[in-house]
Biopython code that builds the backbone (N, CA, C, O; Angstrom):
import numpy as np
from Bio.PDB.StructureBuilder import StructureBuilder

atoms = [
    (1, "UNK", "N", (17.641, -22.096, 34.163)),
    (1, "UNK", "CA", (16.759, -22.126, 35.306)),
    (1, "UNK", "C", (15.334, -22.331, 34.828)),
    (1, "UNK", "O", (14.869, -21.636, 33.925)),
    (2, "UNK", "N", (14.653, -23.269, 35.424)),
    (2, "UNK", "CA", (13.281, -23.495, 35.023)),
    (2, "UNK", "C", (12.363, -23.351, 36.219)),
    (2, "UNK", "O", (12.738, -23.635, 37.356)),
    (3, "UNK", "N", (11.172, -22.910, 35.938)),
    (3, "UNK", "CA", (10.190, -22.730, 36.980)),
    (3, "UNK", "C", (9.194, -23.861, 36.900)),
    (3, "UNK", "O", (9.143, -24.589, 35.909)),
    (4, "UNK", "N", (8.397, -24.008, 37.951)),
    (4, "UNK", "CA", (7.376, -25.029, 37.901)),
    (4, "UNK", "C", (6.367, -24.645, 36.839)),
    (4, "UNK", "O", (5.826, -23.540, 36.849)),
    (5, "UNK", "N", (6.127, -25.543, 35.949)),
    (5, "UNK", "CA", (5.121, -25.335, 34.921)),
    (5, "UNK", "C", (4.576, -26.693, 34.556)),
    (5, "UNK", "O", (4.179, -27.446, 35.445)),
    (6, "UNK", "N", (4.543, -27.033, 33.293)),
    (6, "UNK", "CA", (4.004, -28.311, 32.870)),
    (6, "UNK", "C", (4.983, -29.426, 33.139)),
    (6, "UNK", "O", (5.917, -29.284, 33.928)),
    (7, "UNK", "N", (4.750, -30.549, 32.465)),
    (7, "UNK", "CA", (5.648, -31.679, 32.626)),
    (7, "UNK", "C", (5.210, -32.571, 33.757)),
    (7, "UNK", "O", (4.206, -32.309, 34.421)),
    (8, "UNK", "N", (5.963, -33.621, 33.973)),
    (8, "UNK", "CA", (5.600, -34.534, 35.049)),
    (8, "UNK", "C", (5.892, -33.896, 36.389)),
    (8, "UNK", "O", (6.877, -33.174, 36.543)),
    (9, "UNK", "N", (5.048, -34.158, 37.339)),
    (9, "UNK", "CA", (5.161, -33.506, 38.647)),
    (9, "UNK", "C", (6.488, -33.810, 39.320)),
    (9, "UNK", "O", (7.079, -32.919, 39.930)),
    (10, "UNK", "N", (6.979, -35.049, 39.226)),
    (10, "UNK", "CA", (8.228, -35.401, 39.886)),
    (10, "UNK", "C", (9.408, -34.646, 39.309)),
    (10, "UNK", "O", (10.246, -34.150, 40.062)),
    (11, "UNK", "N", (9.495, -34.546, 38.009)),
    (11, "UNK", "CA", (10.618, -33.861, 37.377)),
    (11, "UNK", "C", (10.528, -32.356, 37.539)),
    (11, "UNK", "O", (11.540, -31.709, 37.806)),
    (12, "UNK", "N", (9.353, -31.789, 37.385)),
    (12, "UNK", "CA", (9.206, -30.341, 37.414)),
    (12, "UNK", "C", (9.373, -29.771, 38.814)),
    (12, "UNK", "O", (9.749, -28.607, 38.953)),
    (13, "UNK", "N", (9.107, -30.550, 39.855)),
    (13, "UNK", "CA", (9.100, -30.015, 41.215)),
    (13, "UNK", "C", (10.156, -30.616, 42.121)),
    (13, "UNK", "O", (10.147, -30.356, 43.324)),
    (14, "UNK", "N", (11.065, -31.410, 41.580)),
    (14, "UNK", "CA", (12.159, -32.010, 42.348)),
    (14, "UNK", "C", (11.651, -32.855, 43.504)),
    (14, "UNK", "O", (12.306, -32.942, 44.543)),
    (15, "UNK", "N", (10.495, -33.477, 43.337)),
    (15, "UNK", "CA", (9.955, -34.327, 44.377)),
    (15, "UNK", "C", (9.170, -33.595, 45.440)),
    (15, "UNK", "O", (8.673, -34.217, 46.379)),
    (16, "UNK", "N", (9.048, -32.279, 45.313)),
    (16, "UNK", "CA", (8.277, -31.478, 46.270)),
    (16, "UNK", "C", (6.832, -31.428, 45.777)),
    (16, "UNK", "O", (6.583, -31.245, 44.585)),
    (17, "UNK", "N", (5.897, -31.589, 46.686)),
    (17, "UNK", "CA", (4.477, -31.520, 46.333)),
    (17, "UNK", "C", (4.179, -30.170, 45.675)),
    (17, "UNK", "O", (4.457, -29.133, 46.278)),
    (18, "UNK", "N", (3.629, -30.148, 44.472)),
    (18, "UNK", "CA", (3.337, -28.884, 43.786)),
    (18, "UNK", "C", (2.427, -27.964, 44.590)),
    (18, "UNK", "O", (2.539, -26.742, 44.496)),
    (19, "UNK", "N", (1.529, -28.543, 45.380)),
    (19, "UNK", "CA", (0.647, -27.707, 46.214)),
    (19, "UNK", "C", (1.441, -26.972, 47.280)),
    (19, "UNK", "O", (1.113, -25.842, 47.640)),
    (20, "UNK", "N", (2.495, -27.621, 47.788)),
    (20, "UNK", "CA", (3.352, -26.975, 48.777)),
    (20, "UNK", "C", (4.107, -25.806, 48.134)),
    (20, "UNK", "O", (4.220, -24.735, 48.729)),
    (21, "UNK", "N", (4.618, -26.015, 46.928)),
    (21, "UNK", "CA", (5.344, -24.949, 46.235)),
    (21, "UNK", "C", (4.462, -23.724, 46.004)),
    (21, "UNK", "O", (4.956, -22.596, 45.996)),
    (22, "UNK", "N", (3.169, -23.940, 45.819)),
    (22, "UNK", "CA", (2.252, -22.822, 45.591)),
    (22, "UNK", "C", (2.076, -21.945, 46.827)),
    (22, "UNK", "O", (1.812, -20.750, 46.698)),
    (23, "UNK", "N", (2.220, -22.522, 48.026)),
    (23, "UNK", "CA", (1.965, -21.745, 49.242)),
    (23, "UNK", "C", (3.230, -21.301, 49.970)),
    (23, "UNK", "O", (3.166, -20.432, 50.840)),
    (24, "UNK", "N", (4.377, -21.885, 49.627)),
    (24, "UNK", "CA", (5.625, -21.495, 50.294)),
    (24, "UNK", "C", (6.013, -20.070, 49.927)),
    (24, "UNK", "O", (5.867, -19.653, 48.779)),
    (25, "UNK", "N", (6.508, -19.329, 50.908)),
    (25, "UNK", "CA", (7.044, -17.988, 50.693)),
    (25, "UNK", "C", (8.387, -17.892, 51.407)),
    (25, "UNK", "O", (8.708, -18.721, 52.258)),
    (26, "UNK", "N", (9.154, -16.891, 51.059)),
    (26, "UNK", "CA", (10.436, -16.665, 51.721)),
    (26, "UNK", "C", (10.193, -16.347, 53.197)),
    (26, "UNK", "O", (9.377, -15.479, 53.506)),
    (27, "UNK", "N", (10.882, -17.030, 54.115)),
    (27, "UNK", "CA", (10.677, -16.749, 55.538)),
    (27, "UNK", "C", (11.214, -15.383, 55.969)),
    (27, "UNK", "O", (10.834, -14.874, 57.024)),
    (28, "UNK", "N", (12.084, -14.794, 55.168)),
    (28, "UNK", "CA", (12.650, -13.489, 55.512)),
    (28, "UNK", "C", (11.750, -12.353, 55.035)),
    (28, "UNK", "O", (11.426, -11.449, 55.805)),
    (29, "UNK", "N", (11.345, -12.400, 53.759)),
    (29, "UNK", "CA", (10.589, -11.295, 53.162)),
    (29, "UNK", "C", (9.098, -11.585, 53.017)),
    (29, "UNK", "O", (8.307, -10.676, 52.762)),
    (30, "UNK", "N", (8.718, -12.839, 53.178)),
    (30, "UNK", "CA", (7.335, -13.298, 52.924)),
    (30, "UNK", "C", (6.959, -13.132, 51.458)),
    (30, "UNK", "O", (5.776, -13.140, 51.117)),
    (31, "UNK", "N", (7.946, -12.983, 50.595)),
    (31, "UNK", "CA", (7.735, -12.823, 49.161)),
    (31, "UNK", "C", (7.740, -14.153, 48.437)),
    (31, "UNK", "O", (7.973, -15.200, 49.043)),
    (32, "UNK", "N", (7.482, -14.111, 47.132)),
    (32, "UNK", "CA", (7.402, -15.340, 46.335)),
    (32, "UNK", "C", (8.757, -16.005, 46.139)),
    (32, "UNK", "O", (9.810, -15.379, 46.262)),
    (33, "UNK", "N", (8.691, -17.290, 45.832)),
    (33, "UNK", "CA", (9.886, -18.087, 45.561)),
    (33, "UNK", "C", (9.814, -18.620, 44.142)),
    (33, "UNK", "O", (8.733, -18.894, 43.621)),
    (34, "UNK", "N", (10.969, -18.761, 43.527)),
    (34, "UNK", "CA", (11.084, -19.311, 42.179)),
    (34, "UNK", "C", (11.861, -20.616, 42.274)),
    (34, "UNK", "O", (12.904, -20.678, 42.925)),
    (35, "UNK", "N", (11.355, -21.654, 41.626)),
    (35, "UNK", "CA", (12.035, -22.939, 41.628)),
    (35, "UNK", "C", (13.168, -22.911, 40.613)),
    (35, "UNK", "O", (12.946, -22.651, 39.430)),
    (36, "UNK", "N", (14.385, -23.179, 41.081)),
    (36, "UNK", "CA", (15.551, -23.333, 40.201)),
    (36, "UNK", "C", (15.820, -24.831, 40.125)),
    (36, "UNK", "O", (16.457, -25.409, 41.005)),
    (37, "UNK", "N", (15.325, -25.439, 39.066)),
    (37, "UNK", "CA", (15.424, -26.891, 38.920)),
    (37, "UNK", "C", (16.875, -27.335, 38.814)),
    (37, "UNK", "O", (17.245, -28.355, 39.394)),
    (38, "UNK", "N", (17.707, -26.592, 38.086)),
    (38, "UNK", "CA", (19.102, -26.973, 37.861)),
    (38, "UNK", "C", (19.912, -27.039, 39.149)),
    (38, "UNK", "O", (20.789, -27.893, 39.284)),
    (39, "UNK", "N", (19.633, -26.157, 40.088)),
    (39, "UNK", "CA", (20.391, -26.115, 41.350)),
    (39, "UNK", "C", (19.640, -26.741, 42.516)),
    (39, "UNK", "O", (20.164, -26.792, 43.628)),
    (40, "UNK", "N", (18.429, -27.214, 42.282)),
    (40, "UNK", "CA", (17.588, -27.795, 43.351)),
    (40, "UNK", "C", (17.424, -26.805, 44.498)),
    (40, "UNK", "O", (17.734, -27.106, 45.651)),
    (41, "UNK", "N", (16.933, -25.626, 44.157)),
    (41, "UNK", "CA", (16.766, -24.557, 45.146)),
    (41, "UNK", "C", (15.460, -23.815, 44.908)),
    (41, "UNK", "O", (14.909, -23.818, 43.807)),
    (42, "UNK", "N", (14.983, -23.182, 45.971)),
    (42, "UNK", "CA", (13.913, -22.205, 45.876)),
    (42, "UNK", "C", (14.550, -20.846, 46.082)),
    (42, "UNK", "O", (15.187, -20.603, 47.108)),
    (43, "UNK", "N", (14.382, -19.961, 45.116)),
    (43, "UNK", "CA", (15.092, -18.683, 45.102)),
    (43, "UNK", "C", (14.152, -17.548, 45.503)),
    (43, "UNK", "O", (13.045, -17.419, 44.982)),
    (44, "UNK", "N", (14.624, -16.732, 46.441)),
    (44, "UNK", "CA", (13.941, -15.501, 46.816)),
    (44, "UNK", "C", (14.773, -14.344, 46.272)),
    (44, "UNK", "O", (15.807, -13.987, 46.836)),
    (45, "UNK", "N", (14.306, -13.766, 45.169)),
    (45, "UNK", "CA", (15.027, -12.642, 44.567)),
    (45, "UNK", "C", (15.054, -11.452, 45.527)),
    (45, "UNK", "O", (16.065, -10.756, 45.625)),
    (46, "UNK", "N", (13.945, -11.217, 46.237)),
    (46, "UNK", "CA", (13.864, -10.049, 47.116)),
    (46, "UNK", "C", (14.815, -10.145, 48.302)),
    (46, "UNK", "O", (15.328, -9.125, 48.762)),
    (47, "UNK", "N", (15.058, -11.353, 48.805)),
    (47, "UNK", "CA", (15.983, -11.533, 49.931)),
    (47, "UNK", "C", (17.408, -11.808, 49.462)),
    (47, "UNK", "O", (18.355, -11.697, 50.241)),
    (48, "UNK", "N", (17.558, -12.163, 48.195)),
    (48, "UNK", "CA", (18.889, -12.512, 47.692)),
    (48, "UNK", "C", (19.378, -13.840, 48.256)),
    (48, "UNK", "O", (20.573, -14.023, 48.492)),
    (49, "UNK", "N", (18.436, -14.772, 48.471)),
    (49, "UNK", "CA", (18.772, -16.058, 49.063)),
    (49, "UNK", "C", (18.198, -17.195, 48.226)),
    (49, "UNK", "O", (17.171, -17.048, 47.563)),
    (50, "UNK", "N", (18.889, -18.336, 48.275)),
    (50, "UNK", "CA", (18.413, -19.542, 47.618)),
    (50, "UNK", "C", (18.367, -20.658, 48.653)),
    (50, "UNK", "O", (19.390, -21.021, 49.233)),
    (51, "UNK", "N", (17.174, -21.198, 48.881)),
    (51, "UNK", "CA", (16.956, -22.244, 49.872)),
    (51, "UNK", "C", (17.099, -23.612, 49.207)),
    (51, "UNK", "O", (16.476, -23.860, 48.175)),
    (52, "UNK", "N", (17.907, -24.499, 49.778)),
    (52, "UNK", "CA", (18.119, -25.808, 49.142)),
    (52, "UNK", "C", (16.911, -26.726, 49.276)),
    (52, "UNK", "O", (16.118, -26.611, 50.211)),
    (53, "UNK", "N", (16.793, -27.637, 48.320)),
    (53, "UNK", "CA", (15.806, -28.714, 48.395)),
    (53, "UNK", "C", (16.612, -29.998, 48.525)),
    (53, "UNK", "O", (17.386, -30.349, 47.635)),
    (54, "UNK", "N", (16.425, -30.692, 49.636)),
    (54, "UNK", "CA", (17.161, -31.933, 49.899)),
    (54, "UNK", "C", (16.181, -33.086, 50.041)),
    (54, "UNK", "O", (15.284, -33.041, 50.883)),
    (55, "UNK", "N", (16.347, -34.104, 49.232)),
    (55, "UNK", "CA", (15.476, -35.281, 49.256)),
    (55, "UNK", "C", (14.004, -34.892, 49.155)),
    (55, "UNK", "O", (13.154, -35.485, 49.819)),
    (56, "UNK", "N", (13.703, -33.890, 48.319)),
    (56, "UNK", "CA", (12.326, -33.464, 48.111)),
    (56, "UNK", "C", (11.773, -32.566, 49.193)),
    (56, "UNK", "O", (10.582, -32.256, 49.192)),
    (57, "UNK", "N", (12.631, -32.135, 50.133)),
    (57, "UNK", "CA", (12.181, -31.285, 51.242)),
    (57, "UNK", "C", (12.850, -29.914, 51.154)),
    (57, "UNK", "O", (14.075, -29.825, 51.230)),
    (58, "UNK", "N", (12.061, -28.839, 50.995)),
    (58, "UNK", "CA", (12.643, -27.498, 50.999)),
    (58, "UNK", "C", (13.154, -27.159, 52.404)),
    (58, "UNK", "O", (12.426, -27.297, 53.387)),
    (59, "UNK", "N", (14.394, -26.721, 52.486)),
    (59, "UNK", "CA", (14.996, -26.321, 53.763)),
    (59, "UNK", "C", (14.854, -24.797, 53.848)),
    (59, "UNK", "O", (15.648, -24.056, 53.268)),
    (60, "UNK", "N", (13.836, -24.345, 54.575)),
    (60, "UNK", "CA", (13.465, -22.937, 54.594)),
    (60, "UNK", "C", (14.071, -22.180, 55.779)),
    (60, "UNK", "O", (13.407, -21.343, 56.389)),
    (61, "UNK", "N", (15.306, -22.472, 56.093)),
    (61, "UNK", "CA", (16.013, -21.794, 57.180)),
    (61, "UNK", "C", (17.000, -20.797, 56.579)),
    (61, "UNK", "O", (17.842, -21.187, 55.769)),
    (62, "UNK", "N", (16.917, -19.534, 56.951)),
    (62, "UNK", "CA", (17.835, -18.542, 56.388)),
    (62, "UNK", "C", (19.305, -18.910, 56.577)),
    (62, "UNK", "O", (20.126, -18.605, 55.711)),
    (63, "UNK", "N", (19.652, -19.554, 57.683)),
    (63, "UNK", "CA", (21.054, -19.926, 57.917)),
    (63, "UNK", "C", (21.517, -21.048, 56.990)),
    (63, "UNK", "O", (22.720, -21.247, 56.822)),
    (64, "UNK", "N", (20.583, -21.783, 56.386)),
    (64, "UNK", "CA", (20.913, -22.842, 55.423)),
    (64, "UNK", "C", (20.922, -22.326, 53.993)),
    (64, "UNK", "O", (21.389, -23.022, 53.091)),
    (65, "UNK", "N", (20.415, -21.125, 53.771)),
    (65, "UNK", "CA", (20.294, -20.579, 52.420)),
    (65, "UNK", "C", (21.636, -20.091, 51.890)),
    (65, "UNK", "O", (22.526, -19.679, 52.633)),
    (66, "UNK", "N", (21.733, -20.161, 50.556)),
    (66, "UNK", "CA", (22.920, -19.651, 49.849)),
    (66, "UNK", "C", (22.620, -18.209, 49.441)),
    (66, "UNK", "O", (21.541, -17.902, 48.935)),
    (67, "UNK", "N", (23.610, -17.326, 49.675)),
    (67, "UNK", "CA", (23.442, -15.935, 49.239)),
    (67, "UNK", "C", (23.659, -15.868, 47.740)),
    (67, "UNK", "O", (24.595, -16.462, 47.205)),
    (68, "UNK", "N", (22.775, -15.132, 47.069)),
    (68, "UNK", "CA", (22.897, -14.967, 45.622)),
    (68, "UNK", "C", (23.991, -13.953, 45.303)),
    (68, "UNK", "O", (24.229, -13.008, 46.055)),
    (69, "UNK", "N", (24.644, -14.176, 44.175)),
    (69, "UNK", "CA", (25.713, -13.249, 43.753)),
    (69, "UNK", "C", (25.162, -11.930, 43.309)),
    (69, "UNK", "O", (25.922, -11.041, 42.925)),
]
sb = StructureBuilder()
sb.init_structure("model")
sb.init_model(0)
sb.init_chain("A")
sb.init_seg("    ")
for serial, (resi, resn, name, xyz) in enumerate(atoms, 1):
    if name == "N":
        sb.init_residue(resn, " ", resi, " ")
    sb.init_atom(name, np.array(xyz, "f"), 0.0, 1.0, " ", f" {name:<3s}", serial, name[0])
structure = sb.get_structure()
């Protein structure tokens, strides 16, 4: 799992604007999100949910999120 850090913006952020990633929060807990590059998801550890990123667009709907194990 990798987080947004250095590297090219397209590869590091899965096509999502890095400025958007800085301001997005979990819609359930309002807590921070971690980018999981391998699974193309934004992960909310506090909510136990992973929100998918499809075609460079974060899908921030709890009903679309995957529950973490």
